[in-house]
C-alpha positions in Angstrom: 19.0 19.9 2.3 15.6 19.1 0.7 13.9 19.2 4.1 15.4 22.6 4.6 14.2 23.8 1.3 10.6 22.4 1.9 10.5 24.1 5.3 11.6 27.5 4.0 9.3 27.1 0.8 6.5 26.6 3.2 7.2 29.4 5.3 7.4 31.8 2.2 4.1 30.5 0.9 2.4 31.5 4.2 4.0 34.9 4.1 3.4 35.6 0.5 2.4 39.2 0.0 1.4 38.5 -3.8 0.4 35.8 -6.2 3.9 36.1 -8.1 5.8 35.6 -4.7 3.3 32.7 -3.9 4.2 31.1 -7.1 8.0 31.6 -6.4 7.5 30.1 -2.9 5.8 27.1 -4.3 8.6 26.4 -6.6 11.1 26.5 -3.6 8.7 24.2 -1.8 8.5 21.9 -4.7 12.3 21.8 -5.1 12.5 20.5 -1.5 9.5 18.1 -1.4 10.2 16.5 -4.8 13.2 14.7 -3.7 12.4 13.7 -0.1 10.9 10.3 -1.2 13.6 9.5 -3.9 16.4 10.3 -1.3 14.7 8.3 1.5 14.3 5.2 -0.9 18.0 5.7 -2.3 19.3 6.0 1.4 17.6 2.6 2.3 19.1 0.9 -0.8 22.6 2.2 0.0 22.7 1.4 3.7 20.3 -1.4 4.3 21.2 -5.1 3.8 19.7 -6.5 0.7 17.5 -9.0 2.4 15.8 -6.2 4.5 15.6 -3.5 1.8 11.9 -4.6 0.6 10.8 -4.5 4.0 12.1 -0.9 4.9 10.9 0.2 1.5 7.4 -1.1 2.1 7.4 0.5 5.7 8.5 3.9 3.9 5.6 3.4 1.3 3.2 2.7 4.1 4.1 6.0 5.9 3.3 7.9 2.7 -0.1 6.2 2.7 -0.8 7.1 6.3 0.4 10.8 5.6 -2.1 10.8 2.5 -4.9 10.0 5.3 -3.6 12.4 8.0 -2.5 15.3 5.7 -6.0 16.1 4.1 -7.8 15.5 7.3 -5.7 17.6 9.5 -5.6 20.3 6.8 -9.3 20.4 6.8 -9.6 20.5 10.6 -7.1 23.3 10.9 -9.0 25.3 8.1 -12.2 24.9 9.9 -10.7 25.9 13.3 -8.7 28.9 12.1 -10.4 29.8 8.8 -7.0 30.7 7.4 -5.2 29.0 4.5 -1.8 30.2 5.7 -1.8 27.8 8.6 -1.9 24.9 6.2 1.7 25.9 5.3 3.1 27.1 8.5 2.4 23.7 10.1 5.1 22.3 7.8 7.8 24.5 9.3 8.0 23.0 12.9 7.8 19.6 11.2 10.6 20.5 9.0 12.8 21.7 11.7 12.3 18.7 13.8 13.1 16.4 10.7 16.1 18.4 10.0 17.6 18.0 13.6 16.8 14.4 13.7 18.3 13.8 10.4 21.6 15.5 11.4 21.8 13.5 14.7 20.5 10.0 13.7 21.1 9.4 10.0 24.6 8.5 8.6 25.5 10.1 5.3 25.4 8.0 2.1 26.4 8.8 -1.3 27.0 7.2 -4.7 30.4 5.5 -5.1 31.2 7.6 -8.0 29.4 11.0 -7.7 29.5 13.3 -10.7 29.0 17.0 -11.4 25.6 18.3 -11.4 23.8 18.3 -14.7 22.3 21.7 -14.5 21.7 22.0 -18.2 20.1 18.8 -18.6 17.8 19.7 -15.4 16.7 22.9 -17.1 15.9 21.3 -20.3 13.9 18.5 -18.7 12.0 21.0 -16.7 11.1 23.0 -19.8 10.2 19.9 -21.8 7.9 18.6 -19.1 6.3 22.2 -18.7 5.7 22.5 -22.4 4.1 19.0 -22.5 1.9 19.9 -19.6 0.8 23.1 -21.1 0.1 21.4 -24.4 -2.1 18.7 -22.6 -3.9 21.5 -20.6 -5.0 23.2 -23.9 -6.6 19.9 -25.2 -10.3 20.1 -24.5 -13.2 17.7 -25.1 -12.9 18.1 -28.9 -9.6 16.3 -29.2 -9.1 16.4 -32.9 -9.8 20.0 -33.2 -7.7 20.8 -30.2 -4.6 19.3 -31.8 -5.0 21.9 -34.7 -4.5 24.7 -32.5 -0.9 26.1 -32.0 -1.5 26.4 -28.2 -1.7 22.6 -28.2 0.3 21.2 -30.9 3.0 23.8 -30.6 3.6 23.2 -27.0 3.6 19.4 -27.5 6.0 19.5 -30.4 8.4 21.8 -28.2 8.1 19.4 -25.5 9.1 16.4 -27.7 11.9 18.5 -29.2 13.3 19.3 -26.0 13.2 15.8 -24.5 14.8 14.7 -27.6 17.5 17.2 -27.3 18.0 16.2 -23.8 18.5 12.5 -24.8 21.1 13.6 -27.2 23.0 15.8 -24.8 22.8 13.2 -22.0 24.2 10.4 -24.3 26.8 12.5 -25.4 27.8 13.6 -21.7 27.8 9.9 -20.8 30.1 9.0 -23.6 32.5 11.8 -22.9 32.2 11.2 -19.1 32.0 14.7 -18.6 29.5 15.0 -16.0 26.7 13.1 -14.2 23.7 12.9 -16.5 20.2 13.6 -14.9 18.8 10.7 -17.2 21.0 7.3 -17.0 21.2 6.6 -20.8 23.0 3.5 -20.3 20.2 2.3 -18.1 17.5 3.5 -20.4 19.0 1.4 -23.3 18.3 -1.7 -21.4 14.8 -3.2 -22.2 14.2 -4.5 -18.6 14.7 -0.9 -17.1 12.6 0.6 -20.0 10.0 -1.7 -18.8 10.1 -0.7 -15.3 9.8 2.9 -16.3 6.7 2.0 -18.3 5.3 0.3 -15.5 6.2 3.4 -13.3 4.3 5.7 -15.8 1.3 3.3 -15.6 1.4 3.4 -12.0 1.4 7.2 -11.9 -1.9 7.0 -13.9 -3.3 4.9 -11.2 -2.3 7.4 -8.8 -4.0 10.1 -10.6 -7.3 8.2 -10.3 -7.2 9.1 -6.7 -7.7 12.7 -7.4 -11.4 12.2 -8.6 -12.7 10.3 -5.4 -14.0 13.6 -3.9 -15.9 14.5 -7.0 -17.2 10.9 -7.4 -18.6 10.9 -3.9 -20.2 14.4 -4.5 -21.8 13.6 -7.8 -22.5 10.0 -7.7 -22.9 9.2 -4.0 -24.5 12.5 -2.9 -21.8 13.4 -0.3 -21.7 17.0 0.6 -18.7 19.0 -0.8 -17.3 19.8 2.7 -17.4 16.2 3.6 -16.4 14.6 0.3 -12.5 14.8 1.2 -13.0 12.6 4.1 -13.9 9.8 1.8 -10.4 9.6 0.4 -9.6 7.9 3.9 -10.5 4.3 2.9 -8.5 4.3 -0.4 -5.4 6.1 1.5 -5.5 3.8 4.5 -5.6 0.8 2.1 -2.7 2.2 0.2 -0.6 2.4 3.4 -1.4 -1.2 4.2 -0.7 -2.4 0.6 2.8 -0.8 0.7 3.6 -2.8 3.6 2.2 -5.9 2.0 4.2 -5.2 -0.9 7.4 -5.2 1.1 6.4 -8.7 2.3 5.6 -10.1 -1.0 9.0 -8.8 -2.4 10.9 -10.6 0.3 8.9 -13.9 -0.2 8.0 -13.9 -3.9 10.1 -11.5 -5.6 9.5 -7.9 -7.1 8.1 -9.2 -10.4 5.4 -11.2 -8.9 4.5 -8.4 -6.6 4.3 -6.0 -9.5 2.0 -8.3 -11.3 -0.3 -8.8 -8.1 -0.5 -5.0 -7.5 -1.9 -4.6 -11.1 -4.5 -7.3 -10.7 -5.7 -6.2 -7.4 -5.8 -2.4 -8.7 -7.6 -3.5 -11.8 -10.2 -5.5 -9.8 -10.6 -2.5 -7.5 -11.3 0.1 -10.1 -13.5 -2.4 -12.2 -15.9 -2.5 -9.2 -16.7 1.2 -9.6 -18.6 1.0 -12.9 -19.8 -2.8 -12.5 -20.9 -3.0 -8.8 -20.9 0.1 -6.9 -24.2 1.6 -5.9 -23.9 2.5 -2.2 -21.5 4.1 0.2 -20.5 0.8 1.8 -19.7 -0.7 -1.7 -17.6 2.4 -2.5 -15.5 1.8 0.8 -15.0 -1.8 -0.4 -14.0 -1.0 -3.9 -11.9 2.0 -3.1 -10.1 -0.1 -0.4 -9.3 -2.9 -2.9 -7.9 -0.2 -5.3 -6.1 1.3 -2.7 -4.3 -1.9 -1.8 -3.2 -2.3 -5.4 -1.9 1.3 -5.7 -0.2 0.9 -2.3 1.7 -2.4 -3.3 3.1 -1.0 -6.4 4.2 2.3 -4.7 6.1 0.6 -2.1 9.1 -1.7 -2.7 8.7 -3.6 -6.0 9.6 -1.1 -8.6 12.3 0.6 -6.5 14.1 -3.0 -6.2 13.5 -3.7 -10.0 14.9 -0.3 -10.9 18.1 -0.7 -8.9 18.6 -4.5 -8.9 22.2 -5.3 -9.6 23.5 -1.7 -9.7 26.6 -0.9 -7.6 26.0 2.8 -8.7 23.5 5.1 -10.4 20.8 4.0 -7.8 19.8 7.5 -7.2 19.5 8.2 -10.8 17.6 5.1 -11.6 15.1 5.9 -8.8 15.0 9.7 -10.1 14.0 8.4 -13.5 11.5 6.3 -12.2 10.0 9.0 -10.1 10.0 11.3 -13.1 8.1 8.8 -15.2 5.6 8.3 -12.4 5.1 12.0 -12.4 4.6 12.1 -16.2 1.9 9.4 -15.8 0.2 11.5 -13.1 0.3 14.5 -15.5 -1.0 12.7 -18.5 -3.7 10.4 -17.1 -5.9 13.4 -15.7 -6.1 14.9 -19.3 -7.6 11.4 -20.4 -9.8 11.0 -17.3 -11.1 14.6 -17.5 -12.1 14.0 -21.0 -14.6 11.2 -20.1 -16.2 13.5 -17.5 -16.4 16.5 -19.8 -17.9 14.5 -22.6 -20.5 13.0 -20.3 -21.8 16.4 -19.1 -21.5 18.0 -22.6 -24.1 15.5 -23.5 -26.3 16.3 -20.6 -28.8 18.3 -22.8 -29.3 15.0 -24.9 -29.6 12.9 -21.9 -32.2 15.2 -20.5 -34.3 15.0 -23.5 -34.1 11.3 -23.5 -34.4 10.4 -19.8 -36.0 13.3 -18.0 -39.4 12.8 -19.1 -39.6 9.2 -17.9 -37.9 10.0 -14.6 -40.3 12.9 -14.0 -43.4 10.7 -14.6 -42.1 8.1 -12.2 -41.4 10.7 -9.7 -44.9 12.1 -10.1 -46.7 8.9 -9.5 -49.0 9.4 -6.6 -48.2 13.1 -6.2 -51.2 15.6 -6.3 -50.2 19.0 -8.0 -52.2 22.3 -7.9 -53.5 23.7 -11.1 -50.9 26.4 -11.2 -48.2 23.7 -10.7 -49.7 21.7 -13.5 -49.6 24.6 -15.8 -45.8 25.1 -14.9 -45.1 21.6 -15.5 -46.9 21.7 -18.9 -44.6 24.5 -20.1 -41.5 22.7 -19.0 -42.8 19.7 -20.9 -43.4 21.7 -24.1 -39.8 23.3 -23.8 -38.4 19.8 -23.4 -39.9 18.6 -26.6 -39.2 21.6 -28.6 -35.8 20.5 -29.8 -33.6 17.4 -30.1 -31.1 18.8 -27.5 -33.9 19.4 -25.0 -33.5 21.8 -22.3 -30.1 22.3 -20.5 -29.6 21.6 -16.9 -28.8 25.3 -16.3 -31.9 26.5 -17.9 -34.0 23.9 -15.9 -32.3 24.8 -12.6 -33.3 28.5 -13.4 -36.9 27.6 -13.8 -36.7 25.6 -10.6 -35.9 28.7 -8.6 -38.9 30.4 -10.0 -41.4 27.7 -9.3 -43.7 28.5 -6.4 -45.3 25.1 -5.5 -42.9 23.2 -3.1 -44.2 19.7 -4.2 -43.4 20.5 -7.9 -40.2 22.0 -7.1 -39.1 18.9 -5.0 -40.2 16.5 -7.6 -38.4 18.5 -10.5 -35.3 18.8 -8.3 -35.1 15.1 -7.6 -35.6 14.3 -11.4 -32.8 16.7 -12.3 -30.5 15.1 -9.8 -31.1 11.7 -11.0 -30.4 12.6 -14.7 -27.2 14.5 -13.5 -26.2 11.4 -11.6 -26.6 9.3 -14.7 -24.2 11.6 -16.6 -21.8 11.5 -13.8 -21.8 7.6 -13.6 -21.2 7.5 -17.5 -18.2 9.8 -17.2 -16.6 8.3 -14.0 -17.4 4.7 -15.5 -15.1 5.7 -18.6 -12.4 7.0 -16.1 -12.4 3.9 -13.9 -12.4 1.4 -16.7 -9.5 3.4 -17.9 -7.6 3.0 -14.5 -8.5 -0.7 -14.7 -6.9 -1.0 -18.2 -3.8 0.6 -16.7 -3.9 -2.0 -13.9 -3.9 -4.7 -16.7 -1.0 -2.9 -18.4 1.0 -3.3 -15.3 0.2 -7.0 -15.4 1.4 -7.3 -18.8 4.6 -5.2 -18.3 5.4 -7.5 -15.3 4.8 -10.6 -17.4 7.2 -9.3 -20.1 9.9 -8.9 -17.4 9.3 -12.3 -16.1 9.4 -14.1 -19.4 13.1 -13.4 -19.9 13.9 -14.5 -16.3 12.1 -17.8 -16.8 14.1 -18.3 -20.1 17.5 -17.8 -18.2 16.5 -19.9 -15.6 15.4 -22.9 -18.0 18.7 -22.3 -19.9 20.5 -22.7 -16.5 19.1 -26.3 -16.3 16.3 -25.7 -13.9 13.5 -23.2 -13.2 14.0 -21.0 -10.0 11.5 -18.7 -8.4 12.8 -15.1 -8.9 13.9 -13.5 -5.5 15.6 -10.4 -4.5 
C-alpha cells in the first residue's frame, strides 16, 4: 500500500498542472514514502529469527545509505540529460511498479498479534501539532529572543505544545479504555528505557540534519562549484551505508547499547574534525567518511532493536514513534544549525572592517598597480575606515564590477573571498561543534541505558555482557 501511494504520488507530482496540485501530490507521495522504512523494519522484526534480526536491519540501513548516494547523483545526471525536473519523479513510477509486484509475489504478510482500529483523530492531531511546531521554528530568525516575542513564532510553538499535550491525554484515555490502537504507545512512553531510546532517536535525527549542509560547506569553505557540490555528499553517504552494515554486526556481537555508544563516539569524532582539522579536500573526505560511519551505525539496527526488545506486540508502534522523534530531531536541528551560519554572515561587515585591510595588503605584496588602480584602491580604503561596521560584501562586490584594472580586480576578489570564507568557517564551525555535542549526547544516553542493565546483572550474582 505504501509503495503504491508513493508511486501514485510521484506520478501526480510529475503531471502537476499547478503549484496547489503539486503540494497535494507531494502529500500523497509523503504518505507513501514515510512508512516504507518503518514497515520494512517492522516486517524484519516480525518474521526473522531474533539472532538474525540485527544483520537484516543492518543490511536494510546499508541499502538506505547506498540509495542516499545513488539518488542525488542519478537525479543530477537525469536533470543534466533532459533539462526537465519532471523526470526526477517519473523515474519513481516504474520502480514502484516493480517493487509492488515483487512484494505481492515474494513477501509473506505479517501483522501485529492484536491489531486495533486506526487512530485517525490522533493522527490528525499529531500532524497538526508537528506542523504548528515547524511553522513556529521557521519564524525564528537570527535574533532569537526578539523572534520569540512575535505571535507568528510563540503562537505556533504554543499551539504545537498544546496539541501534543492534548494528543497525550487522548492517547492515554484511549489506551485505558481499550477503545482503539493509539498512534503513540503511552504504556511504552512511560518506561524510562524507552523514553531514553526516543531521546537518542531525536539526537540521531539532529546528526542526520547535519548532512544537509555538506554541499553548502563544500561551496563556501572548499570552493567547490555549485553544480558539483552535491557529488561531495558521496563519501559521507557511502560511509553511512557501510556503517549501517557494521552496526548490524556490532549488535550481534556486542549488543545494541554498546553499538549506540560507539555510533555516538564515531560521529562526534567525525564532526569535530570539521572545525579542528579540516583544511583541504582530502581531509574533508576523511572527516565526512568518519561522521558518515557513525551516522550509519545508529540508523541501522541498534535503536530498532532497543525500541522493540522484549515486545510481543506494539513493535510497529514502537518503531513508528522512534521514527517520529527522529523526524522531529531533523526538524529542530536545522533551525539551530542555520542560526550559526546566519549569525556568522550577519557579522560579515564587522569582519571585513577587521580582517580585509590586512588580507588585502598581503595579497598586494609584490603586485604593481597603475595610477588609476591605486586611486580606486585608496577610495575603497577610505570607505573601509569610515565606520565601525565597514563596507558590506555586497557593496564591495558592486565596486569590483566597476573596477577597470584587471590586476586590482583579481586581488580584491581574492581578498573578498578569503574574508567570506572566514565567516563561513566560523558559521559551519558552530554547526559541526553542535553536531559533535549531539554525538556526545548519544554516548550519554547509551550509558544511562547501560547502567541499569549492569545493576541488574550484578544483583543476579554476576556481570553479563548485554546481548540481543
